[in-house]
C-alpha positions in Angstrom: 0.2 -0.1 0.0 1.4 3.4 -1.0 1.3 6.4 1.4 -2.2 8.1 1.1 -4.0 4.7 0.4 -7.1 4.3 2.5 -7.7 0.8 4.0 -11.2 -0.8 3.0 -12.3 -4.1 4.4 -15.4 -6.3 4.3 -16.7 -4.9 7.6 -16.7 -1.3 6.5 -18.3 -2.2 3.1 -20.9 -4.3 4.9 -21.8 -1.3 7.2 -21.9 1.1 4.5 -24.3 -1.1 2.6 -26.5 -1.7 5.6 -26.8 2.0 6.1 -27.5 3.0 2.6 -28.5 0.2 0.5 -30.2 -2.4 2.9 -31.7 -4.4 0.0 -28.3 -5.5 -0.8 -26.6 -5.7 2.6 -27.3 -9.5 3.3 -25.7 -10.8 0.0 -22.4 -12.5 0.0 -19.5 -10.0 0.0 -16.0 -11.1 -1.2 -12.9 -8.8 -1.9 -11.9 -8.9 -5.5 -8.1 -9.4 -6.3 -6.9 -6.9 -8.8 -3.8 -5.2 -9.9 -5.6 -1.8 -9.8 -4.3 0.8 -7.5 -7.1 3.4 -7.3 -10.2 1.4 -6.2 -11.0 -1.4 -3.8 -13.5 -3.9 -5.3 -15.8 -6.2 -3.5 -18.0 -8.7 -5.3 -21.6 -8.5 -3.9 -23.8 -11.5 -4.6 -23.5 -13.0 -8.0 -24.6 -9.8 -10.1 -23.0 -6.8 -8.2 -19.7 -5.2 -7.4 -18.9 -2.5 -4.8 -16.2 -0.1 -5.9 -14.8 2.4 -3.4 -11.9 4.8 -4.0 -8.8 4.3 -1.8 -6.9 7.2 -2.9 -7.9 10.9 -3.1 -7.3 11.3 -6.8 -9.8 8.5 -7.4 -12.6 10.3 -5.7 -13.9 12.4 -8.7 -14.2 9.2 -10.9 -17.4 8.2 -9.1 -19.3 11.4 -10.3 -17.6 11.2 -13.8 -18.7 7.4 -14.3 -22.2 8.1 -12.9 -22.8 10.9 -15.3 -21.0 9.7 -18.5 -21.4 6.0 -18.5 -25.2 5.8 -19.2 -24.6 8.0 -22.3 -21.6 6.0 -23.6 -22.8 2.5 -23.0 -25.5 2.2 -25.7 -22.8 3.2 -28.2 -20.3 0.7 -27.4 -20.0 -2.9 -28.7 -19.1 -4.5 -25.2 -20.4 -3.7 -21.8 -19.1 -1.1 -19.5 -19.7 -0.6 -15.9 -23.4 0.1 -15.1 -23.8 2.3 -11.9 -26.7 0.8 -10.0 -26.2 2.8 -6.7 -24.2 5.8 -5.7 -23.0 5.7 -2.1 -22.3 8.6 0.1 -19.4 9.2 2.6 -20.4 7.6 6.0 -19.0 5.3 9.0 -15.4 7.1 8.8 -15.2 6.3 5.0 -14.9 9.9 3.6 -15.8 9.6 0.0 -18.6 8.8 -2.5 -18.6 5.0 -3.8 -20.7 3.1 -6.1 -22.5 -0.2 -6.6 -22.2 -1.6 -10.1 -23.4 -4.5 -12.1 -20.8 -7.2 -12.2 -19.1 -7.8 -15.6 -17.8 -11.4 -16.5 -14.4 -11.9 -17.8 -10.8 -11.9 -16.7 -8.0 -9.3 -17.5 -6.2 -10.9 -20.4 -2.4 -11.8 -20.0 -1.7 -11.3 -23.7 -4.0 -10.5 -26.6 -4.2 -12.1 -30.0 -5.7 -11.1 -33.3 -9.3 -11.6 -32.3 -8.9 -9.5 -29.3 -7.0 -6.9 -31.1 -9.9 -6.6 -33.7 -12.5 -6.4 -30.8 -10.4 -3.6 -29.1 -10.2 -1.7 -32.5 -13.9 -1.9 -32.8 -14.5 -0.6 -29.3 -12.2 2.3 -29.9 -13.8 3.2 -33.2 -17.1 3.2 -31.5 -15.9 5.3 -28.5 -14.5 7.9 -31.0 -17.8 8.4 -32.7 -19.4 9.2 -29.5 -20.7 12.9 -29.3 -17.9 14.8 -27.4 -20.1 17.9 -26.4 -19.5 18.9 -22.8 -17.1 16.0 -22.3 -14.3 16.5 -19.8 -10.7 16.5 -20.8 -9.0 13.0 -20.7 -6.5 12.5 -17.9 -3.7 11.6 -20.3 -5.0 13.2 -23.4 -2.7 16.2 -23.6 0.5 16.8 -25.5 3.4 14.4 -25.3 5.7 17.3 -24.4 4.2 17.4 -21.0 5.8 14.0 -20.3 9.3 14.8 -21.6 10.9 15.6 -18.2 9.7 12.5 -16.2 10.2 10.1 -19.1 13.8 11.3 -19.6 14.2 10.9 -15.8 12.8 7.4 -15.8 15.1 6.5 -18.8 18.1 7.8 -16.8 17.1 6.0 -13.6 16.5 2.6 -15.5 19.8 2.7 -17.6 21.4 -0.7 -17.2 18.1 -2.3 -16.6 16.6 -1.3 -19.8 18.1 -0.4 -23.4 18.1 3.2 -22.5 19.6 4.3 -26.0 16.6 2.5 -27.8 14.1 4.0 -25.2 15.6 7.5 -25.9 15.3 7.0 -29.6 11.7 5.9 -29.6 10.8 8.7 -27.2 12.3 11.4 -29.4 10.7 10.0 -32.4 7.3 10.2 -30.7 8.1 13.8 -29.8 8.9 14.8 -33.2 5.7 13.4 -34.7 3.1 15.9 -35.6 0.7 16.7 -32.7 -3.0 15.8 -32.8 -4.9 18.6 -34.4 -8.2 17.0 -35.2 -11.7 17.4 -33.8 -12.1 16.3 -30.1 -12.7 12.6 -29.7 -13.6 10.5 -26.8 -10.7 8.4 -25.4 -10.5 5.9 -22.4 -7.0 6.9 -21.6 -6.0 3.8 -19.5 -6.4 0.8 -21.6 -3.9 -1.4 -19.6 -4.7 -5.1 -19.4 -6.2 -4.8 -16.0 -9.0 -2.4 -17.3 -10.1 -4.9 -20.1 -11.9 -8.1 -19.4 -11.8 -11.1 -21.9 -13.0 -14.8 -22.3 -10.6 -16.6 -24.3 -9.3 -14.2 -26.9 -12.6 -12.0 -27.1 -13.1 -8.8 -25.4 -16.0 -9.0 -23.1 -16.0 -5.6 -21.3 -14.0 -2.5 -20.7 -13.9 -1.1 -17.2 -12.6 1.9 -15.1 -13.4 5.1 -17.1 -12.0 7.4 -14.4 -9.3 8.9 -16.9 -11.8 9.0 -19.8 -12.7 12.2 -21.7 -11.7 14.0 -24.9 -8.1 14.0 -25.9 -5.3 12.7 -28.3 -6.5 9.4 -29.6 -3.0 8.1 -29.5 -3.4 7.6 -25.8 -5.8 4.7 -26.4 -3.2 2.8 -28.5 -1.0 1.8 -25.6 -2.7 -1.8 -25.3 -0.9 -2.5 -28.7 2.4 -2.7 -26.7 1.2 -3.5 -23.1 -1.0 -6.5 -24.2 -1.0 -7.5 -27.9 1.5 -10.0 -29.6 3.3 -8.6 -32.7 0.9 -10.1 -35.2 -2.1 -9.0 -33.1 -0.5 -5.4 -33.0 -0.5 -5.5 -36.8 -4.1 -6.6 -36.9 -5.1 -3.9 -34.4 -3.2 -1.2 -36.4 -4.9 -2.5 -39.7 -8.5 -2.5 -38.3 -8.2 1.0 -36.5 -6.2 2.5 -39.3 -4.6 5.4 -37.3 -2.3 7.7 -39.1 1.4 7.4 -38.9 1.9 10.2 -36.6 -0.8 9.0 -34.2 0.6 5.5 -34.2 4.1 6.9 -33.4 2.7 9.1 -30.5 0.9 6.0 -29.2 4.0 4.0 -29.2 5.7 6.8 -27.3 2.8 7.0 -24.7 3.1 3.3 -23.9 6.7 3.6 -23.5 6.6 6.7 -21.2 3.9 5.2 -19.0 5.8 1.9 -18.7 9.1 3.8 -17.9 7.3 5.9 -15.2 5.4 2.9 -13.7 8.2 0.5 -13.4 10.3 2.0 -10.6 7.1 3.3 -8.9 5.6 -0.3 -8.7 8.6 -2.5 -8.8 8.3 -3.5 -5.2 4.6 -2.8 -4.5 2.7 -4.1 -7.3 4.6 -6.9 -9.2 1.8 -7.4 -11.8 1.9 -3.8 -13.0 5.7 -3.8 -13.0 5.7 -6.9 -15.3 3.4 -5.2 -17.6 5.6 -2.3 -17.6 8.6 -4.3 -18.4 6.8 -5.9 -21.3 5.5 -2.6 -22.7 9.2 -1.3 -22.5 10.4 -4.4 -24.5 7.7 -4.3 -27.0 7.8 -0.6 -27.7 11.6 -0.3 -28.1 12.0 -3.4 -30.4 12.4 -2.6 -34.0 9.1 -2.5 -36.0 8.6 -4.7 -38.9 
């Protein structure tokens, strides 16, 4: 647990449910193992999940998802979280929280071509959603904003990664033309833990706390975090980003992974392993 994380246990969640949603209070309640770092999850019966922020920067996600997911869900080809109850601070828990419908599937460890095409279809549909009034995406701004922390991470990881290759990929991404198109919706955090799959098919996309409008390149990170090389090509062919967007996407995946690796190396081995994979895949020569 990092500094600032709030401890959340079954007893607390049970008391919150009893006080605010008594109709669900007697259902089985089980912690959900997750690589996520922002929310604590508890499966509630067979059909529900309780989601509670455990860090301050996740608190605003509750209101965002409550407002925007009902508008986005009908437009998307796979399910996204459905908020069924919005909880309030109580019993020494200081923040809003939510009860959502349970979504079946498991975070994929790697993705093949079928999953790649499903993911491309999801992103194409998300980009067609009306951006009117949408918030700015958390990671949707210019790459230049990430230059200092990315270079600092490369210096810190020299000897553990191919720092020269990482620098070359990052500088290529910085040199790519910036996004100047019309605003589009982006999820902005398509790491494996925010995707659910059965076999090699996408069954749901979760955690829209970073979503909003921004550079569509930020939604290409799964190409290097998750997909095999052949699946990456299938994803690229299905989504058809322009060369500059693909190059920025590769840079975004690399930057995120470089910053994550030292931060999570000792506290979240699963995310650290994903970061190592993304660094390796994004710095490998492209075919």
